[in-house]
Structures are given as C-alpha cells and as structure tokens.
C-alpha positions as a Markdown table, in Angstrom:
| # | Residue | x | y | z |
|---|---|---|---|---|
| 1 | Met | 0.9 | -6.1 | 16.4 |
| 2 | Tyr | 4.4 | -7.3 | 15.9 |
| 3 | Glu | 7.0 | -6.3 | 18.5 |
| 4 | Cys | 10.6 | -6.6 | 17.6 |
| 5 | Ser | 13.4 | -4.2 | 16.7 |
| 6 | Pro | 13.1 | -1.8 | 13.8 |
| 7 | Asn | 16.6 | -3.0 | 12.9 |
| 8 | Gln | 15.5 | -6.5 | 12.2 |
| 9 | Leu | 15.7 | -7.2 | 8.5 |
| 10 | Gly | 12.9 | -9.7 | 8.1 |
| 11 | Pro | 12.2 | -11.6 | 4.8 |
| 12 | Gly | 14.4 | -10.7 | 1.9 |
| 13 | Val | 17.8 | -10.8 | 3.6 |
| 14 | Gly | 20.3 | -11.6 | 0.9 |
| 15 | Ala | 18.0 | -10.7 | -2.0 |
| 16 | Pro | 19.6 | -8.5 | -4.6 |
| 17 | Pro | 19.1 | -4.7 | -4.0 |
| 18 | Pro | 16.1 | -3.2 | -5.8 |
| 19 | Arg | 16.7 | -1.3 | -9.1 |
| 20 | His | 14.7 | 1.7 | -7.8 |
| 21 | Val | 15.7 | 3.0 | -4.4 |
| 22 | Gly | 14.7 | 6.1 | -2.5 |
| 23 | Gly | 11.9 | 8.4 | -3.6 |
| 24 | Arg | 8.3 | 8.4 | -2.4 |
| 25 | Ile | 6.6 | 5.0 | -2.4 |
| 26 | Val | 3.1 | 3.6 | -2.0 |
| 27 | Tyr | 3.1 | -0.1 | -1.2 |
| 28 | Ala | -0.1 | -1.4 | -2.8 |
| 29 | Asp | -2.0 | -4.6 | -2.0 |
| 30 | Tyr | -4.7 | -5.7 | -4.5 |
| 31 | Asp | -7.2 | -7.9 | -2.6 |
| 32 | Gly | -9.2 | -5.7 | -0.2 |
| 33 | Cys | -7.7 | -2.5 | -1.6 |
| 34 | Val | -8.4 | -2.1 | -5.3 |
| 35 | His | -11.2 | -4.7 | -5.2 |
| 36 | Pro | -12.8 | -6.9 | -2.6 |
| 37 | Ser | -10.6 | -9.4 | -0.8 |
| 38 | Asp | -12.7 | -12.5 | -1.8 |
| 39 | Val | -10.6 | -13.4 | -4.8 |
| 40 | Tyr | -10.0 | -16.9 | -6.0 |
| 41 | Trp | -8.0 | -18.4 | -8.8 |
| 42 | Arg | -8.9 | -21.1 | -11.3 |
| 43 | Pro | -6.7 | -22.8 | -13.9 |
| 44 | Arg | -7.4 | -21.5 | -17.4 |
| 45 | Thr | -9.7 | -18.8 | -16.0 |
| 46 | Gly | -7.4 | -16.9 | -13.7 |
| 47 | Pro | -8.5 | -14.6 | -10.8 |
| 48 | Phe | -12.2 | -14.0 | -10.1 |
| 49 | Leu | -14.3 | -12.6 | -7.3 |
| 50 | Met | -16.6 | -14.9 | -5.4 |
| 51 | Asn | -19.6 | -13.7 | -3.2 |
| 52 | Cys | -19.1 | -10.1 | -4.3 |
| 53 | Pro | -22.2 | -9.2 | -6.4 |
| 54 | Gly | -21.9 | -5.8 | -8.0 |
| 55 | His | -18.1 | -5.7 | -7.6 |
| 56 | Ser | -15.3 | -6.3 | -10.2 |
| 57 | Leu | -11.6 | -6.9 | -10.1 |
| 58 | Phe | -9.6 | -3.6 | -10.0 |
| 59 | Glu | -12.8 | -1.6 | -9.6 |
| 60 | His | -10.9 | 1.0 | -7.5 |
| 61 | Ala | -7.8 | 1.3 | -9.6 |
| 62 | Ala | -9.1 | 4.5 | -11.2 |
| 63 | Leu | -9.8 | 5.9 | -7.7 |
| 64 | Leu | -6.2 | 5.2 | -6.7 |
| 65 | Glu | -5.0 | 6.8 | -10.0 |
| 66 | Arg | -7.0 | 9.9 | -9.3 |
| 67 | Glu | -5.7 | 10.2 | -5.7 |
| 68 | Leu | -2.1 | 9.9 | -7.0 |
| 69 | Thr | -2.5 | 12.4 | -9.9 |
| 70 | Pro | -1.3 | 15.4 | -7.9 |
| 71 | Tyr | 1.8 | 13.5 | -6.9 |
| 72 | Pro | 3.5 | 12.4 | -10.2 |
| 73 | Glu | 6.8 | 11.5 | -8.5 |
| 74 | Val | 5.1 | 8.8 | -6.3 |
| 75 | Arg | 6.0 | 5.3 | -7.3 |
| 76 | Leu | 4.2 | 2.0 | -6.5 |
| 77 | Val | 5.7 | -1.2 | -5.1 |
| 78 | Leu | 3.4 | -4.2 | -5.3 |
| 79 | Ser | 2.8 | -5.8 | -1.9 |
| 80 | Thr | 0.3 | -8.3 | -3.2 |
| 81 | Ser | 0.3 | -12.1 | -3.3 |
| 82 | Trp | -0.6 | -11.8 | -7.0 |
| 83 | Val | 3.2 | -11.4 | -7.6 |
| 84 | Leu | 3.7 | -14.9 | -6.0 |
| 85 | Arg | 0.7 | -16.4 | -7.8 |
| 86 | Tyr | 1.8 | -15.2 | -11.2 |
| 87 | Arg | 5.4 | -16.3 | -10.8 |
| 88 | Gly | 7.0 | -13.0 | -10.0 |
| 89 | Ser | 6.1 | -11.2 | -13.2 |
| 90 | Val | 5.8 | -7.7 | -11.8 |
| 91 | Arg | 5.1 | -6.1 | -15.2 |
| 92 | Arg | 2.3 | -8.6 | -16.0 |
| 93 | Val | 0.7 | -8.1 | -12.5 |
| 94 | Ala | 1.1 | -4.3 | -12.7 |
| 95 | Ala | -0.6 | -4.2 | -16.1 |
| 96 | Arg | -3.9 | -5.1 | -14.4 |
| 97 | Leu | -3.9 | -1.7 | -12.8 |
| 98 | Gly | -4.1 | 0.1 | -16.2 |
| 99 | Pro | -1.4 | 2.0 | -18.1 |
| 100 | Ser | -1.0 | 5.0 | -15.8 |
| 101 | Leu | -0.6 | 3.1 | -12.5 |
| 102 | Ala | 1.4 | 0.4 | -14.2 |
| 103 | Ala | 3.9 | 3.0 | -15.3 |
| 104 | Arg | 4.4 | 4.0 | -11.7 |
| 105 | Val | 5.3 | 0.4 | -10.6 |
| 106 | Val | 9.0 | 0.0 | -9.8 |
| 107 | Gly | 9.0 | -3.4 | -8.2 |
| 108 | Ala | 7.4 | -5.7 | -5.6 |
| 109 | Thr | 8.1 | -6.7 | -2.0 |
| 110 | Phe | 8.9 | -10.2 | -3.2 |
| 111 | His | 11.9 | -11.0 | -5.4 |
| 112 | Ser | 12.7 | -14.3 | -6.9 |
| 113 | Gly | 16.1 | -14.2 | -5.2 |
| 114 | Met | 14.3 | -14.4 | -1.8 |
| 115 | Asn | 13.5 | -17.5 | 0.2 |
| 116 | Arg | 9.9 | -17.9 | -0.8 |
| 117 | Ala | 8.9 | -19.9 | 2.3 |
| 118 | Asp | 10.4 | -17.3 | 4.6 |
| 119 | Phe | 8.6 | -14.5 | 2.7 |
| 120 | Glu | 5.2 | -16.3 | 2.8 |
| 121 | Trp | 5.6 | -17.0 | 6.5 |
| 122 | Ala | 6.1 | -13.3 | 7.3 |
| 123 | Ser | 3.2 | -11.0 | 7.9 |
| 124 | Arg | 2.4 | -8.4 | 5.2 |
| 125 | Gly | 3.8 | -5.7 | 7.5 |
| 126 | Gln | 7.0 | -7.6 | 7.9 |
| 127 | Gln | 7.3 | -8.0 | 4.1 |
| 128 | Val | 6.7 | -4.3 | 3.6 |
| 129 | Trp | 9.2 | -3.3 | 6.3 |
| 130 | Ala | 11.9 | -5.6 | 4.8 |
| 131 | Asp | 11.4 | -3.8 | 1.5 |
| 132 | Val | 11.6 | -0.4 | 3.2 |
| 133 | Ile | 14.9 | -1.4 | 4.6 |
| 134 | Arg | 16.2 | -2.6 | 1.2 |
| 135 | Arg | 14.6 | 0.2 | -0.9 |
| 136 | Lys | 15.3 | 3.1 | 1.5 |
| 137 | Pro | 12.4 | 5.4 | 0.4 |
| 138 | Arg | 12.4 | 9.0 | 1.4 |
| 139 | Ala | 8.8 | 8.6 | 2.5 |
| 140 | Trp | 6.3 | 5.7 | 2.2 |
| 141 | Leu | 2.8 | 4.5 | 3.0 |
| 142 | Ala | 1.1 | 1.2 | 2.5 |
| 143 | Leu | -2.5 | 0.2 | 1.4 |
| 144 | Asp | -3.7 | -3.0 | 3.0 |
| 145 | Asp | -6.8 | -4.6 | 4.4 |
| 146 | Asp | -4.7 | -7.0 | 6.6 |
| 147 | Val | -3.6 | -5.1 | 9.7 |
| 148 | His | -2.4 | -8.1 | 11.7 |
| 149 | Gly | 1.3 | -8.5 | 12.2 |
| 150 | Trp | 2.3 | -5.0 | 11.2 |
| 151 | Pro | 5.4 | -3.8 | 13.2 |
| 152 | Leu | 4.5 | -1.0 | 15.7 |
| 153 | Trp | 6.7 | 1.5 | 14.0 |
| 154 | Cys | 5.0 | 0.9 | 10.6 |
| 155 | Gln | 1.4 | 1.4 | 11.7 |
| 156 | Ser | 1.4 | 5.1 | 11.2 |
| 157 | His | 2.3 | 4.5 | 7.5 |
| 158 | Leu | -0.7 | 2.0 | 7.0 |
| 159 | Val | -3.9 | 3.0 | 5.3 |
| 160 | Gln | -6.3 | 0.3 | 6.5 |
| 161 | Cys | -8.7 | -0.6 | 3.7 |
| 162 | Asp | -12.1 | -2.4 | 4.1 |
| 163 | Pro | -12.0 | -6.0 | 2.8 |
| 164 | Met | -15.1 | -5.5 | 0.8 |
| 165 | Tyr | -15.0 | -1.9 | -0.2 |
| 166 | Gly | -11.2 | -1.5 | -0.3 |
| 167 | Leu | -9.9 | 2.0 | -0.8 |
| 168 | Ser | -13.3 | 3.5 | -1.6 |
| 169 | Thr | -14.5 | 4.0 | 2.0 |
| 170 | Pro | -14.4 | 7.6 | 3.3 |
| 171 | Asp | -12.1 | 6.6 | 6.2 |
| 172 | Ala | -9.5 | 5.0 | 3.9 |
| 173 | Leu | -9.6 | 7.8 | 1.4 |
| 174 | Ala | -9.2 | 10.4 | 4.1 |
| 175 | Gln | -6.3 | 8.5 | 5.6 |
| 176 | Leu | -4.7 | 8.1 | 2.1 |
| 177 | Arg | -5.0 | 11.8 | 1.3 |
| 178 | His | -3.6 | 12.8 | 4.7 |
| 179 | Leu | -0.6 | 10.4 | 4.4 |
| 180 | Leu | 0.1 | 11.6 | 0.8 |
| 181 | Glu | 0.2 | 15.2 | 2.0 |
| 182 | Glu | 2.4 | 14.3 | 4.9 |
| 183 | Met | 4.8 | 12.3 | 2.6 |
| 184 | His | 5.3 | 15.4 | 0.5 |
| 185 | Lys | 6.3 | 17.5 | 3.4 |
| 186 | Leu | 9.4 | 15.4 | 3.8 |
C-alpha cells in the first residue's frame, strides 16, 4: 500500500495533457492480465512466454472484449510496460489486442513527454493515479496483477488478476463485472 495524499500528482507532472479526457476508462496491463506474466523479450523475436506451457500471448484478449461488449463507450488506456519496451508506439502495442479492443485504446499511462526514470520508478498504481489526475475520467477501473504500491484510494478500482491465469479466474471476472456495472451507475 502506498500512503500519501490523493492530491499528489506522481509521475507525469509536466507531460502534455492527453487527447482523450473524461469518459469511462479501463486501465489495462498486459502481463498477468491478458496472458501470463512470465513474458520475455528477445531481439529479432520480440515477446514470448517462458515456463507457461499451454498458454499464449493475448490469450484472454477475447475474454476482455466479451466483457466490454455491453459497454461500447468504455475506452482503454494501456498501463503496460509494453509501451515503454516498444518505444511508446501506443497504436502498435494496442494492435496486439485485436481490432475491436485496439479501437477502444485512447492512450497510455506513459507519454514520451514524461521523465522516463521517474515513471519507471513509480509503482503501477502511482502511474495509473497520475493518469487519472491528467485524464479526469468520469469513472475508471484498472486490471493488474501487481497490487503492490497502489494508493489506498485507488484499491477499490483495482481488479486483481492472477499472474498465470490473468483475467480468466472466476474472482477476477466477477470483480471486473461488478466494477463495470458500478462504473455505469455514475
């Protein structure tokens, strides 16, 4: 848990404002959410799973798409290290989700105008909170398998995914469905 003031801006101070502000947002991590967290990268090969027999990259993207189908106005913001790894190309990273989900992506928590070292030093929760402050969504939730360092006031927005099974566990799916329903009451 991270204890500080909800008014602290965190990483991203001074970055240009996002193009898409407001609305209903799902902050989406990749590793440990749409596929197992044991992802590695190799030059000329790119990302691959290690020690995950029977699993594949983006294996739960269709599941996320299905859960979001009743909510066409929900947009995605990428809160994944893939944006840093692939030099900030949000469109290229989003394309891995498939056309339907990629069309929902309106940005990422990292922006090239940010201090990269400060951003990488911050916990995922701090990174998401900084984007919430900048983006000002009407309602939001986050999918992540890393629950360490989330500000206390953000934890009720977090869908905790299993590092191996990601979003596909009954608990994570139930929590996602509940938070999506709650988001749409606002």
